[in-house]
Residue frames as qw, qx, qy, qz and C-alpha x, y, z in Angstrom:
[[0.227, -0.330, 0.574, 0.714, -68.60, 48.57, 62.27],
 [0.593, 0.533, 0.110, -0.594, -70.55, 49.59, 59.31],
 [0.869, 0.331, 0.356, 0.091, -70.79, 47.67, 56.09],
 [0.449, 0.867, -0.168, 0.133, -68.65, 50.23, 54.39],
 [0.258, -0.762, 0.584, -0.111, -65.90, 49.83, 56.90],
 [0.810, -0.111, 0.576, -0.008, -66.06, 46.05, 56.57],
 [0.765, 0.616, 0.162, 0.095, -65.79, 46.38, 52.83],
 [0.195, 0.896, -0.370, 0.147, -62.75, 48.62, 53.12],
 [0.530, -0.557, 0.634, -0.087, -61.15, 46.18, 55.53],
 [0.868, 0.181, 0.461, 0.043, -61.74, 43.31, 53.13],
 [0.586, 0.799, -0.053, 0.124, -60.25, 45.35, 50.31],
 [0.109, -0.834, 0.527, -0.121, -57.16, 46.04, 52.38],
 [0.716, -0.282, 0.638, -0.031, -56.78, 42.35, 53.19],
 [0.827, 0.471, 0.299, 0.068, -57.21, 41.44, 49.54],
 [0.329, 0.902, -0.256, 0.117, -54.66, 44.06, 48.59],
 [0.376, -0.676, 0.629, -0.083, -52.20, 42.68, 51.11],
 [0.841, 0.025, 0.541, 0.003, -52.78, 39.17, 49.78],
 [0.703, 0.700, 0.074, 0.102, -52.07, 40.32, 46.23],
 [0.069, 0.883, -0.445, 0.132, -48.88, 42.09, 47.33],
 [0.609, -0.453, 0.647, -0.072, -47.80, 39.00, 49.22],
 [0.867, 0.295, 0.400, 0.041, -48.50, 36.79, 46.22],
 [0.517, 0.836, -0.134, 0.125, -46.50, 39.11, 43.98],
 [0.207, -0.780, 0.579, -0.117, -43.61, 39.06, 46.43],
 [0.766, -0.175, 0.618, -0.033, -43.73, 35.28, 46.57],
 [0.801, 0.565, 0.191, 0.057, -43.82, 35.15, 42.76],
 [0.259, 0.885, -0.364, 0.128, -40.74, 37.36, 42.52],
 [0.471, -0.578, 0.658, -0.110, -39.02, 35.14, 45.07],
 [0.853, 0.134, 0.504, -0.006, -39.93, 32.04, 43.10],
 [0.640, 0.764, -0.032, 0.075, -38.71, 33.65, 39.86],
 [0.029, -0.835, 0.536, -0.121, -35.44, 34.45, 41.56],
 [0.663, -0.317, 0.674, -0.077, -35.10, 30.89, 42.83],
 [0.846, 0.436, 0.306, 0.001, -35.90, 29.56, 39.35],
 [0.417, 0.861, -0.275, 0.093, -33.19, 31.77, 37.86],
 [0.305, -0.674, 0.661, -0.123, -30.73, 30.53, 40.47],
 [0.808, -0.019, 0.585, -0.068, -31.71, 26.94, 39.75],
 [0.748, 0.658, 0.083, 0.030, -31.28, 27.52, 36.02],
 [0.158, 0.858, -0.473, 0.123, -27.86, 29.06, 36.62],
 [0.536, -0.460, 0.695, -0.134, -26.89, 26.19, 38.91],
 [0.868, 0.261, 0.418, -0.058, -28.15, 23.69, 36.35],
 [0.589, 0.793, -0.147, 0.060, -26.16, 25.37, 33.58],
 [0.094, -0.766, 0.619, -0.144, -23.02, 25.40, 35.71],
 [0.718, -0.206, 0.652, -0.128, -23.58, 21.75, 36.57],
 [0.839, 0.496, 0.221, -0.021, -24.07, 20.90, 32.90],
 [0.359, 0.850, -0.371, 0.103, -20.87, 22.77, 32.02],
 [0.364, -0.592, 0.701, -0.157, -18.99, 20.88, 34.74],
 [0.842, 0.089, 0.522, -0.103, -20.42, 17.59, 33.51],
 [0.707, 0.706, -0.030, 0.018, -19.32, 18.48, 29.98],
 [0.085, 0.812, -0.560, 0.137, -15.80, 19.29, 31.20],
 [0.602, -0.350, 0.700, -0.160, -15.67, 16.03, 33.13],
 [0.869, 0.356, 0.333, -0.080, -16.87, 14.13, 30.08],
 [0.511, 0.808, -0.286, 0.070, -14.15, 15.77, 27.99],
 [0.211, -0.671, 0.689, -0.173, -11.58, 14.78, 30.62],
 [0.782, -0.057, 0.600, -0.159, -12.93, 11.23, 30.64],
 [0.799, 0.595, 0.084, -0.030, -12.75, 11.12, 26.84],
 [0.261, 0.827, -0.481, 0.127, -9.17, 12.41, 26.91],
 [0.441, -0.489, 0.726, -0.196, -8.17, 9.92, 29.58],
 [0.871, 0.197, 0.425, -0.147, -9.83, 7.11, 27.62],
 [0.662, 0.730, -0.166, 0.035, -7.88, 8.09, 24.50],
 [0.001, -0.745, 0.638, -0.193, -4.64, 8.20, 26.48],
 [0.688, -0.249, 0.645, -0.220, -5.45, 4.83, 28.02],
 [0.881, 0.421, 0.202, -0.075, -6.05, 3.30, 24.59],
 [0.458, 0.791, -0.383, 0.133, -2.75, 4.72, 23.32],
 [0.298, -0.616, 0.686, -0.247, -0.97, 3.43, 26.41],
 [0.839, -0.009, 0.515, -0.178, -2.47, -0.04, 25.90],
 [0.791, 0.610, -0.031, 0.023, -1.39, -0.04, 22.24],
 [0.183, 0.792, -0.543, 0.211, 2.12, 1.04, 23.25],
 [0.573, -0.417, 0.660, -0.251, 2.18, -1.69, 25.90],
 [0.907, 0.242, 0.329, -0.103, 1.07, -4.33, 23.39],
 [0.617, 0.740, -0.242, 0.114, 3.70, -3.15, 20.89],
 [0.123, -0.721, 0.636, -0.244, 6.37, -3.23, 23.59],
 [0.774, -0.178, 0.576, -0.194, 5.35, -6.79, 24.48],
 [0.867, 0.481, 0.129, -0.002, 5.50, -7.83, 20.81],
 [0.356, 0.813, -0.420, 0.188, 8.91, -6.16, 20.40],
 [0.425, -0.578, 0.655, -0.238, 10.15, -7.92, 23.53],
 [0.888, 0.077, 0.441, -0.105, 8.99, -11.30, 22.19],
 [0.730, 0.673, -0.070, 0.097, 10.64, -10.59, 18.83],
 [0.059, 0.812, -0.536, 0.223, 13.86, -9.52, 20.55],
 [0.658, -0.374, 0.626, -0.188, 13.89, -12.67, 22.68],
 [0.903, 0.323, 0.284, -0.013, 13.38, -14.80, 19.58],
 [0.514, 0.801, -0.261, 0.160, 16.17, -12.94, 17.77],
 [0.234, -0.708, 0.626, -0.227, 18.52, -13.37, 20.73],
 [0.826, -0.116, 0.534, -0.137, 17.62, -17.05, 20.88],
 [0.830, 0.548, 0.083, 0.058, 18.33, -17.42, 17.16],
 [0.269, 0.833, -0.431, 0.217, 21.65, -15.59, 17.46],
 [0.516, -0.543, 0.629, -0.208, 22.61, -17.76, 20.43],
 [0.907, 0.142, 0.393, -0.043, 21.83, -20.89, 18.41],
 [0.667, 0.720, -0.113, 0.156, 23.88, -19.58, 15.47],
 [0.063, -0.810, 0.537, -0.228, 26.75, -18.69, 17.80],
 [0.723, -0.314, 0.600, -0.138, 26.68, -22.18, 19.30],
 [0.882, 0.404, 0.239, 0.037, 26.56, -23.70, 15.81],
 [0.427, 0.836, -0.289, 0.188, 29.45, -21.50, 14.66],
 [0.340, -0.688, 0.610, -0.197, 31.48, -22.45, 17.73],
 [0.857, -0.044, 0.510, -0.057, 30.82, -26.14, 17.05],
 [0.768, 0.626, 0.059, 0.120, 31.82, -25.68, 13.41],
 [0.106, 0.871, -0.441, 0.187, 34.94, -23.83, 14.50],
 [0.594, -0.479, 0.634, -0.126, 35.91, -26.67, 16.81],
 [0.892, 0.250, 0.377, 0.025, 35.32, -29.22, 14.04],
 [0.564, 0.799, -0.135, 0.160, 37.42, -27.16, 11.61],
 [0.163, -0.795, 0.556, -0.180, 40.20, -26.82, 14.17],
 [0.768, -0.233, 0.592, -0.072, 40.14, -30.56, 14.82],
 [0.840, 0.497, 0.206, 0.077, 40.23, -31.26, 11.08],
 [0.332, 0.868, -0.317, 0.191, 43.17, -28.89, 10.59],
 [0.432, -0.644, 0.611, -0.157, 44.98, -30.42, 13.55],
 [0.876, 0.041, 0.480, -0.017, 44.41, -33.90, 12.15],
 [0.716, 0.682, 0.028, 0.149, 45.63, -32.82, 8.72],
 [0.030, 0.871, -0.454, 0.183, 48.68, -31.12, 10.27],
 [0.637, -0.438, 0.627, -0.094, 49.54, -34.24, 12.25],
 [0.883, 0.312, 0.347, 0.046, 49.09, -36.36, 9.12],
 [0.507, 0.826, -0.171, 0.176, 51.40, -34.06, 7.14],
 [0.247, -0.765, 0.572, -0.163, 53.99, -34.17, 9.90],
 [0.815, -0.154, 0.558, -0.041, 53.78, -37.95, 9.93],
 [0.805, 0.557, 0.163, 0.120, 54.23, -38.06, 6.17],
 [0.228, 0.891, -0.350, 0.179, 57.18, -35.66, 6.36],
 [0.507, -0.578, 0.631, -0.107, 58.82, -37.80, 9.02],
 [0.872, 0.143, 0.468, 0.022, 58.20, -40.85, 6.85],
 [0.632, 0.762, -0.020, 0.137, 59.56, -39.10, 3.76],
 [0.070, -0.859, 0.490, -0.130, 62.64, -37.93, 5.66],
 [0.675, -0.351, 0.647, -0.039, 63.34, -41.46, 6.83],
 [0.840, 0.384, 0.376, 0.076, 62.76, -42.90, 3.38],
 [0.418, 0.883, -0.181, 0.112, 64.93, -40.24, 1.75],
 [0.324, -0.719, 0.611, -0.060, 67.71, -41.08, 4.18],
 [0.798, -0.037, 0.601, 0.018, 67.34, -44.73, 3.21],
 [0.720, 0.668, 0.163, 0.094, 67.46, -43.89, -0.51],
 [0.120, 0.909, -0.388, 0.089, 70.57, -41.76, 0.03],
 [0.558, -0.491, 0.668, -0.018, 72.21, -44.65, 1.85],
 [0.835, 0.274, 0.474, 0.065, 71.34, -46.99, -1.00],
 [0.521, 0.846, -0.057, 0.097, 72.75, -44.52, -3.50],
 [0.143, -0.818, 0.552, -0.072, 75.98, -44.18, -1.51],
 [0.737, -0.214, 0.641, 0.003, 76.22, -47.94, -1.21],
 [0.792, 0.532, 0.286, 0.085, 75.79, -48.28, -4.96],
 [0.295, 0.910, -0.269, 0.115, 78.45, -45.63, -5.59],
 [0.404, -0.656, 0.634, -0.064, 80.84, -47.29, -3.13],
 [0.838, 0.062, 0.541, 0.027, 80.24, -50.65, -4.74],
 [0.657, 0.748, 0.039, 0.084, 81.06, -49.14, -8.14],
 [0.056, 0.866, -0.480, 0.131, 84.35, -47.78, -6.84],
 [0.639, -0.418, 0.642, -0.076, 85.19, -51.05, -5.11],
 [0.841, 0.282, 0.455, 0.080, 84.67, -52.99, -8.33],
 [0.225, -0.509, 0.423, 0.715, 86.69, -50.40, -10.26],
 [0.407, 0.424, 0.740, 0.328, 84.15, -50.63, -13.04],
 [0.026, 0.082, -0.194, -0.977, 83.17, -47.90, -15.42],
 [0.106, 0.561, 0.816, -0.089, 79.52, -47.77, -14.72],
 [0.055, 0.481, 0.339, 0.807, 77.55, -45.13, -16.60],
 [0.030, 0.080, 0.509, -0.856, 76.34, -42.55, -14.10],
 [0.523, -0.042, -0.254, -0.812, 73.02, -42.52, -15.97],
 [0.619, -0.147, -0.765, -0.103, 72.51, -46.11, -14.87],
 [0.292, -0.188, -0.674, 0.653, 73.00, -45.15, -11.24],
 [0.234, 0.062, 0.098, -0.965, 70.69, -42.19, -11.77],
 [0.593, -0.113, -0.560, -0.568, 68.07, -44.51, -13.26],
 [0.524, -0.217, -0.784, 0.252, 68.39, -46.74, -10.19],
 [0.102, -0.136, -0.438, 0.883, 68.08, -43.67, -7.97],
 [0.412, -0.013, -0.181, -0.893, 64.97, -42.47, -9.81],
 [0.614, -0.163, -0.720, -0.278, 63.48, -45.96, -9.66],
 [0.382, -0.216, -0.725, 0.531, 64.05, -46.05, -5.92],
 [0.119, 0.106, 0.221, -0.962, 62.44, -42.63, -5.54],
 [0.531, -0.071, -0.441, -0.720, 59.47, -43.71, -7.64],
 [0.594, -0.195, -0.781, 0.001, 59.09, -46.86, -5.56],
 [0.339, -0.242, -0.621, 0.664, 59.54, -45.19, -2.18],
 [0.046, 0.302, 0.221, -0.926, 57.84, -41.84, -2.79],
 [0.114, -0.281, -0.716, -0.629, 55.10, -42.78, -5.24],
 [0.321, -0.688, -0.621, -0.195, 51.91, -40.94, -4.28],
 [0.415, -0.546, -0.305, 0.661, 53.68, -38.47, -1.99],
 [0.207, 0.936, 0.232, -0.163, 52.92, -34.79, -2.68],
 [0.218, -0.775, 0.382, 0.453, 56.55, -33.66, -3.03],
 [0.401, -0.147, 0.778, 0.461, 57.57, -36.25, -5.63],
 [0.382, 0.595, 0.692, 0.140, 54.34, -35.98, -7.62],
 [0.098, 0.947, 0.096, -0.291, 54.64, -32.19, -7.77],
 [0.253, -0.617, 0.559, 0.493, 58.25, -32.47, -9.00],
 [0.424, 0.144, 0.821, 0.356, 57.24, -35.00, -11.66],
 [0.302, 0.800, 0.516, -0.056, 54.36, -32.78, -12.78],
 [0.005, -0.916, 0.149, 0.373, 56.60, -29.71, -13.09],
 [0.361, -0.395, 0.706, 0.465, 59.26, -31.75, -14.89],
 [0.460, 0.389, 0.768, 0.219, 56.71, -32.99, -17.42],
 [0.262, 0.892, 0.365, -0.051, 55.26, -29.56, -18.31],
 [0.629, 0.127, 0.090, 0.762, 58.70, -27.85, -18.43],
 [0.020, 0.513, 0.091, 0.853, 57.13, -24.53, -17.41],
 [0.151, -0.067, 0.564, -0.809, 55.43, -22.77, -14.50],
 [0.381, -0.390, -0.763, -0.346, 52.07, -24.15, -13.40],
 [0.379, -0.526, 0.146, -0.747, 49.55, -22.74, -10.95],
 [0.152, -0.177, 0.863, -0.449, 49.02, -24.36, -7.58],
 [0.688, 0.206, 0.307, -0.624, 45.35, -24.84, -8.47],
 [0.747, 0.432, -0.403, -0.304, 46.28, -26.78, -11.61],
 [0.209, 0.371, -0.876, 0.229, 48.73, -28.89, -9.61],
 [0.436, -0.026, 0.680, -0.589, 45.93, -29.76, -7.21],
 [0.775, 0.338, 0.103, -0.523, 43.53, -30.71, -10.01],
 [0.651, 0.504, -0.544, -0.163, 46.10, -32.67, -12.01],
 [0.227, 0.326, -0.867, 0.302, 47.57, -34.62, -9.08],
 [0.656, -0.438, -0.537, -0.298, 44.40, -35.11, -7.02],
 [0.469, -0.098, -0.582, 0.657, 46.28, -34.06, -3.88],
 [0.230, -0.824, -0.492, 0.163, 44.44, -32.05, -1.24],
 [0.230, 0.874, 0.011, 0.427, 45.01, -28.25, -1.56],
 [0.481, -0.836, 0.245, -0.102, 46.48, -27.95, 1.95],
 [0.859, -0.224, 0.353, 0.297, 48.92, -30.80, 1.27],
 [0.635, 0.583, 0.189, 0.470, 49.94, -29.21, -2.06],
 [0.028, -0.938, 0.100, -0.332, 50.61, -25.87, -0.38],
 [0.682, -0.654, 0.325, 0.044, 52.65, -27.52, 2.39],
 [0.859, 0.060, 0.338, 0.380, 54.68, -29.54, -0.13],
 [0.450, 0.777, 0.099, 0.429, 55.30, -26.46, -2.31],
 [0.261, -0.915, 0.230, -0.203, 56.64, -24.53, 0.69],
 [0.813, -0.403, 0.380, 0.180, 58.88, -27.48, 1.58],
 [0.771, 0.356, 0.297, 0.437, 60.20, -27.61, -1.99],
 [0.172, 0.920, -0.032, 0.351, 60.81, -23.85, -1.96],
 [0.533, -0.782, 0.321, -0.041, 62.76, -24.25, 1.28],
 [0.824, -0.154, 0.453, 0.303, 64.81, -26.98, -0.42],
 [0.056, 0.659, -0.379, -0.647, 65.48, -24.60, -3.36],
 [0.388, 0.113, 0.860, 0.312, 63.88, -27.02, -5.80],
 [0.159, 0.669, 0.616, 0.385, 61.00, -24.80, -6.93],
 [0.046, 0.004, -0.140, 0.989, 60.01, -21.14, -6.89],
 [0.055, -0.619, -0.783, 0.016, 56.56, -19.97, -5.84],
 [0.008, -0.270, -0.091, -0.959, 54.85, -16.65, -6.62],
 [0.045, 0.332, 0.758, -0.559, 52.41, -15.87, -3.80],
 [0.337, 0.406, 0.060, -0.847, 50.42, -13.42, -5.94],
 [0.587, 0.305, -0.486, -0.571, 49.97, -15.49, -9.11],
 [0.810, -0.214, 0.488, -0.246, 50.40, -18.82, -7.23],
 [0.771, 0.532, -0.343, -0.075, 52.68, -20.03, -10.06],
 [0.750, -0.480, 0.440, 0.120, 55.05, -22.86, -9.17],
 [0.627, 0.706, -0.325, -0.053, 58.19, -23.28, -11.29],
 [0.945, -0.156, 0.006, 0.287, 60.94, -25.88, -11.22],
 [0.012, -0.948, 0.315, 0.050, 64.28, -24.23, -10.38],
 [0.193, -0.535, 0.817, 0.098, 66.43, -27.36, -10.40],
 [0.790, 0.221, -0.417, -0.392, 66.07, -30.25, -12.85],
 [0.575, -0.449, 0.642, -0.236, 66.24, -33.09, -10.36],
 [0.890, 0.193, 0.410, -0.039, 65.80, -35.65, -13.18],
 [0.408, 0.823, -0.364, -0.154, 68.64, -34.28, -15.32],
 [0.977, -0.004, 0.043, 0.210, 71.05, -36.98, -16.43],
 [0.179, -0.865, 0.421, 0.208, 74.75, -36.37, -15.84],
 [0.877, 0.418, -0.215, 0.102, 77.61, -37.75, -17.90]]
């Protein structure tokens, strides 16, 4: 092989090497482009995941705040229920005390009424005895004297009792008087005054206006007869 042929062969080999290098470069460029595309896609996916993580974190924070608020509301509700239960128990205890007080006052009024009834019966008997004694002696005794005795007996027996004190108060003022004023002027308990007024109304001795609460004497029990 001549030198010229060797030179041509070397040129062909060099040419082939250049072509091969160019092909390899194109292949590498293509791989680089693919890697860049893959990297970009990966970065986009990472960004999307980060956005999801951020959204989930925000939701988690909101959920935790809602949970904490719910816990606080539950504690407040329990405290309110506890307070209402205590108030209910206190009200029930107060109700029982009030009922016991009213029952005691009712029993006391009944006892006083029984006592008054018995004493009134005794006074009536004394009055009848005095009248019978007058007739037996055939004496002209002034009825005002007997009435004075009768009033004295009532004052002695019924002094301090609501019924008699109310009648005396009405007799003194000669006009209607409110139940409140009767209570303040006699010092008798309001419930006892109301009970006595109703008893006197039933006995047709006084009138009582429920609206104005005025009490008026309808019969002059202290009137002197001749």
